[in-house]
C-alpha positions in Angstrom: 96.3 -32.0 -3.6 99.3 -35.6 -4.0 97.1 -36.3 -7.0 98.0 -32.6 -8.4 101.6 -32.7 -7.5 101.9 -36.1 -9.3 100.1 -35.0 -12.3 102.4 -31.8 -12.4 105.6 -34.5 -11.8 105.0 -36.6 -14.7 103.8 -33.6 -17.2 107.2 -31.5 -15.9 109.1 -35.3 -17.1 106.9 -35.6 -20.3 108.1 -31.5 -20.8 111.6 -32.0 -20.5 111.4 -34.4 -23.1 109.7 -32.0 -25.3 111.7 -29.3 -25.1 114.8 -28.1 -27.2 117.9 -28.2 -24.9 118.2 -24.9 -25.3 117.7 -23.7 -21.7 116.0 -20.6 -19.5 114.0 -19.5 -16.4 111.0 -21.9 -16.2 108.6 -22.3 -13.1 106.1 -25.6 -13.4 104.5 -27.1 -10.7 102.0 -26.1 -8.0 99.0 -24.4 -8.5 96.8 -22.0 -6.7 96.3 -22.5 -3.1 92.9 -19.4 -2.6 91.1 -19.0 0.9 89.0 -15.9 1.9 88.2 -14.0 4.7 85.3 -11.7 5.9 86.8 -7.9 6.5 86.2 -6.6 10.3 83.4 -7.5 12.2 81.5 -10.6 11.6 78.7 -10.1 13.5 75.1 -9.5 12.3 72.1 -8.4 14.3 69.2 -9.2 12.7 67.4 -7.1 10.1 70.5 -6.0 9.3 70.6 -4.7 5.4 74.7 -4.4 5.1 77.2 -5.4 2.6 79.1 -8.1 3.8 83.3 -7.7 2.4 85.1 -10.5 1.7 89.3 -10.7 1.0 90.3 -13.4 -1.6 93.8 -14.2 -0.9 96.2 -16.7 -3.2 98.9 -18.0 -1.6 99.7 -20.7 -4.2 104.1 -22.3 -3.8 105.8 -22.4 -7.4 106.8 -26.2 -7.2 110.0 -26.3 -9.9 112.2 -24.1 -11.0 114.4 -24.2 -14.6 117.0 -22.4 -15.6 117.4 -22.9 -19.4 118.1 -19.6 -21.3 116.6 -21.4 -24.9 113.2 -21.7 -24.0 110.1 -18.8 -24.8 109.8 -16.7 -22.2 106.6 -17.6 -19.5 103.6 -16.0 -19.5 101.2 -17.6 -17.3 102.3 -19.4 -13.7 101.1 -22.7 -12.3 99.9 -20.8 -9.3 97.9 -17.7 -10.9 94.0 -18.2 -10.9 92.8 -16.8 -13.7 89.3 -15.5 -14.8 88.2 -16.3 -11.3 84.3 -15.5 -10.5 83.1 -15.7 -7.0 79.5 -16.7 -5.5 78.4 -16.0 -2.2 75.4 -18.2 -1.4 73.4 -18.3 2.2 73.4 -21.8 2.1 71.2 -22.4 5.6 71.3 -19.1 6.6 68.8 -16.7 7.5 70.4 -14.1 5.5 69.4 -13.0 1.2 72.5 -12.2 -0.5 71.7 -9.7 -3.2 74.7 -9.2 -5.6 75.3 -11.6 -8.3 78.2 -13.5 -9.1 81.5 -10.9 -9.3 84.3 -11.9 -11.7 87.3 -10.6 -10.3 89.8 -11.8 -12.7 93.7 -13.3 -12.2 95.0 -13.7 -9.1 98.6 -13.9 -8.9 100.4 -16.1 -6.7 100.5 -13.7 -2.8 97.9 -11.5 -3.8 94.4 -10.4 -3.0 91.1 -9.3 -4.5 89.0 -7.8 -2.2 84.8 -8.4 -3.3 81.9 -6.8 -1.6 78.2 -8.3 -1.7 75.2 -6.5 -0.7 72.9 -9.2 2.2 70.0 -8.3 4.5 69.5 -10.8 7.7 66.0 -11.6 7.9 64.5 -9.9 11.0 63.2 -13.0 12.1 67.1 -14.8 12.4 67.3 -16.8 15.4 70.4 -16.4 16.9 74.3 -18.6 16.3 76.5 -19.6 14.5 76.4 -20.1 10.4 78.2 -20.6 7.3 77.9 -19.2 3.8 79.8 -21.2 1.4 81.6 -18.5 -1.5 82.1 -20.8 -4.0 84.9 -19.7 -6.2 85.9 -20.8 -10.5 88.8 -20.0 -11.8 91.2 -22.2 -14.0 95.2 -22.3 -14.0 98.3 -23.7 -16.1 99.4 -27.1 -15.3 101.3 -28.1 -18.7 103.4 -25.6 -21.0 104.9 -27.3 -23.5 107.5 -26.1 -26.3 107.1 -28.7 -28.6 109.7 -26.5 -31.1 111.5 -23.0 -30.7 108.5 -20.8 -31.8 105.7 -23.0 -30.6 104.2 -23.0 -27.0 101.6 -25.1 -26.2 99.7 -24.7 -22.6 97.1 -26.6 -21.3 94.7 -25.4 -17.9 92.8 -26.9 -15.8 89.2 -25.5 -14.6 88.8 -25.6 -11.3 85.6 -25.2 -8.0 86.2 -24.2 -4.9 84.1 -23.7 -2.3 85.3 -21.6 1.0 83.1 -21.4 3.8 83.0 -17.7 5.4 81.3 -18.0 9.7 79.3 -15.6 10.2 77.6 -15.2 13.8 74.5 -13.6 14.6 74.0 -11.6 17.6 71.6 -11.5 20.7 69.4 -8.3 20.1 66.7 -6.4 21.8 63.2 -7.2 19.4 59.7 -5.3 20.0 56.6 -6.5 18.9 53.8 -3.3 18.8 50.8 -5.0 20.8 48.2 -2.1 20.6 48.6 1.3 18.6 45.0 3.3 19.4 44.9 6.5 17.6 43.1 9.5 19.4 42.0 12.2 17.7 43.0 11.5 14.8 41.2 12.8 11.6 41.9 13.1 7.6 44.0 17.0 8.4 44.1 17.1 12.0 46.8 16.3 14.3 45.8 13.5 16.9 47.6 11.2 19.7 48.9 7.9 19.0 49.4 5.6 22.0 51.4 2.8 21.1 51.9 -0.4 23.8 55.4 -2.1 22.9 56.9 -5.6 24.3 60.5 -6.3 23.8 60.1 -10.0 22.7 64.0 -10.2 21.8 66.8 -11.6 24.5 68.8 -8.6 25.2 67.6 -5.8 27.5 68.1 -2.3 26.3 69.5 0.3 28.4 68.7 3.7 28.2 66.1 2.9 25.2 64.2 5.2 23.6 61.3 4.0 21.4 61.2 6.3 18.2 58.4 6.1 15.6 59.1 7.3 11.9 57.0 7.8 8.4 56.3 4.8 6.5 57.1 6.1 2.9 54.9 8.4 1.7 51.8 7.3 4.3 50.0 10.6 4.9 51.1 9.8 9.3 53.6 12.2 10.0 55.1 12.3 13.5 55.4 15.4 14.7 56.5 13.8 18.2 59.1 11.4 17.1 60.8 10.2 20.8 59.7 8.8 23.6 62.4 7.6 26.5 61.8 5.1 28.3 65.0 3.6 30.3 65.5 0.4 30.8 63.1 -1.6 28.4 63.5 -5.4 29.6 63.3 -8.6 28.1 59.5 -10.0 28.2 58.5 -6.4 29.6 56.0 -3.8 28.1 56.2 0.1 27.9 53.5 2.3 27.0 54.3 5.6 24.8 52.2 8.5 23.3 53.0 10.4 20.4 51.7 13.4 18.9 51.1 13.1 15.1 49.5 14.4 11.8 46.8 13.5 9.3 47.4 14.8 6.2 44.8 17.0 4.2 44.8 14.3 0.8 44.4 11.1 3.1 41.3 8.6 3.5 39.6 7.4 5.8 41.8 4.2 6.0 44.3 2.7 7.9 48.3 3.5 7.2 51.5 2.2 8.1 54.4 4.0 10.8 56.7 2.4 11.5 58.6 1.7 15.5 62.1 1.1 15.9 63.7 1.0 19.3 67.4 2.5 20.2 69.3 1.5 23.0 72.8 1.0 24.5 73.9 -3.1 24.4 76.2 -4.6 26.9 78.6 -3.7 25.1 78.3 0.0 25.7 77.5 0.7 21.5 74.2 2.2 20.5 72.1 0.4 18.6 69.0 0.8 16.9 66.3 -2.8 17.3 64.8 -4.0 13.7 61.5 -1.5 13.4 57.8 -3.2 13.0 55.5 -1.4 11.3 52.1 -1.4 12.5 49.0 0.0 10.7 47.1 3.5 12.4 43.4 4.1 11.5 42.5 7.2 10.0 39.2 8.6 11.1 37.3 10.8 8.2 37.5 14.8 8.0 34.5 16.6 10.4 32.0 17.2 8.3 28.2 18.8 8.7 25.3 19.1 7.0 21.7 20.9 7.2 19.0 18.7 9.8 15.5 19.8 8.7 13.2 21.2 6.6 14.3 24.2 4.4 13.6 27.3 6.3 10.6 29.4 3.6 10.9 32.9 3.0 8.3 34.8 0.6 9.6 37.1 -2.9 10.3 40.9 -1.1 10.6 39.6 2.2 12.8 40.4 4.5 12.9 37.8 7.8 15.6 36.0 10.2 16.2 32.2 9.3 16.8 29.2 11.8 19.7 26.9 10.3 20.2 23.9 12.3 24.1 22.2 12.0 24.5 18.8 12.8 27.6 16.9 13.1 28.3 14.3 11.4 32.1 13.4 12.0 33.4 11.5 14.8 34.8 13.5 16.8 33.8 16.8 18.8 34.2 20.3 17.0 35.2 22.8 19.1 34.3 26.5 19.2 32.5 25.9 16.0 31.5 28.4 13.6 29.2 28.8 10.6 29.2 31.0 7.2 26.7 31.4 4.5 28.0 32.2 1.2 24.7 34.9 0.5 24.3 35.1 -3.3 20.9 36.5 -5.2 18.4 37.2 -4.9 19.7 37.3 -1.7 20.9 39.6 0.7 21.8 40.0 4.1 23.9 42.0 6.2 25.2 39.6 8.7 26.4 35.9 7.5 28.2 34.4 10.3 26.7 32.6 13.1 28.2 31.2 16.7 27.4 27.7 16.8 29.8 26.6 19.9 30.9 22.8 20.5 29.0 20.2 18.5 30.0 16.9 19.3 29.4 13.7 17.0 26.2 13.9 15.7 25.0 17.2 18.3 22.5 19.9 16.6 23.1 23.8 16.7 21.0 26.7 15.4 21.8 29.4 13.5 19.8 32.4 12.6 20.3 34.5 9.4 18.9 38.1 8.9 17.8 37.4 5.1 16.1 39.5 2.3 14.5 38.5 -1.0 15.2 40.4 -3.7 10.8 41.8 -5.2 11.8 40.0 -8.9 13.3 36.5 -7.0 11.5 33.6 -9.1 9.4 31.5 -6.4 11.6 28.1 -6.7 14.1 26.2 -3.9 17.6 27.7 -4.0 20.6 26.0 -2.5 23.4 28.2 -0.8 27.0 27.1 0.1 27.6 26.8 3.7 30.5 26.4 5.7 31.9 25.1 9.7 34.9 26.3 11.2 35.9 24.7 13.8 38.9 23.9 16.7 40.1 20.1 16.8 41.3 18.6 19.8 44.4 20.4 19.8 43.0 23.6 19.3 44.1 23.6 15.6 41.9 25.9 13.4 39.7 24.0 11.3 37.6 24.6 8.3 35.2 22.0 6.8 34.0 20.9 3.5 31.3 23.7 2.0 27.7 22.2 2.1 24.2 23.2 0.7 21.5 25.1 2.9 18.1 24.5 1.5 16.0 27.9 1.0 12.7 27.9 -0.3 11.5 31.2 -2.2 7.1 31.0 -2.2 5.1 33.8 -4.1 4.1 36.6 -2.5 1.2 36.2 -0.4 -1.9 37.6 -2.0 -2.5 39.5 1.0 0.3 40.9 0.8 -0.9 42.0 -2.6 -4.0 43.5 -1.7 -2.5 45.7 1.2 0.1 47.0 -1.4 -3.9 48.1 -3.9 -5.3 49.4 -0.8 -3.4 52.7 -0.3 -3.4 53.4 -4.2 -7.1 53.0 -3.8 -7.5 55.1 -1.1 -5.4 57.8 -2.7 -7.2 58.0 -5.9 -10.7 58.3 -3.0 -8.6 61.2 -1.6 -8.1 62.8 -5.2 -11.3 61.8 -5.9 -13.4 63.6 -3.4 -10.9 66.1 -3.2 -11.3 67.1 -6.7 -15.2 67.0 -6.6 -15.4 69.0 -3.2 -13.3 71.8 -5.6 -16.2 71.7 -8.3 -18.3 72.0 -6.0 -17.0 75.3 -3.9 -15.8 76.6 -7.4 -20.0 76.2 -8.8 -21.3 77.9 -5.4 -19.1 80.6 -6.5 -20.3 81.2 -10.0 -23.4 81.1 -9.1 -23.4 83.9 -6.4 -21.7 86.3 -9.0 
């Protein structure tokens, strides 16, 4: 700073020669003296999404004071940092600074300004001490000449200072999900999620609780979200089980779930680790189809048909019940059937009493059917509707003959009766 003082003295000498001897209070010499520090603790954990608050202080001191009443009053001082703009950079630190350069205006001597920077420390940050450079751009007054009684000439010097801010990344418990295995998890159902988790950090977690949370709009929603595991030592592995649900809007694919550990550190503080995101596969909804050929029934016939239901899902359907949606030209007094437990790929037979209208057209008809069942956690579920084919055949010829024979017999009886009546009447007429 010696060169600055030398320049100021030379400019002051020049100013004294050029200013009329009319006198006033006037400050010359000196310059802003800026320093910066972090407000509060400067310790952060890997993965922290935080705000770094910085206070910028101007400790500049005026070097000279003139008392001369004939001089125009002074507007700026050499110690004022004017038009200050600050920018925080990560340098080699494992952090992402999200805030752009900030304009702070002027900072007078002995004045302060506070500025905040949003920052995200990397989840894989290495423990240690780092320096974040704070770049400060400003200007300050170096010459103020009153060449004539009503004219004031001012010169400013532009400066850029780099002020180091020290941050510490402290040791922390860090997790890695080794394995995530779902159990009986299907679209629209509840199931279990079995997690194996390892503490790969350098810190032991006391009174640790492993928590799972929904990741954004993921269709996987935790029903049980916390498992207490006690002490979770560095390098150790633990297993947890959670009940989770998959939305009915989900598809048969893998969806994310976030896992984190809340624990008490060596200082007695309750801390939450950086979360680890893991994919959980969701199976398709349990569905069924009709196996085998379509049952047949003739026009005008009433009979019992058999429909064989197959479980084409990947888990067992418990206490399954089938329902047949009967529409014209069919009718039935019983459209439900109990199927029992059906394992994946398993079959079950349902029997329905059907009657086909005598005016029905022979064809293959598609009736809707569905299965209501219980999942592995005893939740009631219902399958999507699917088709059951019924083939309606023409009326058999024997059936037509069977219907004609009674008519013929009636006619024969009527004819015989009429003949007998005529014969009896003729005999009576002859006797008379």
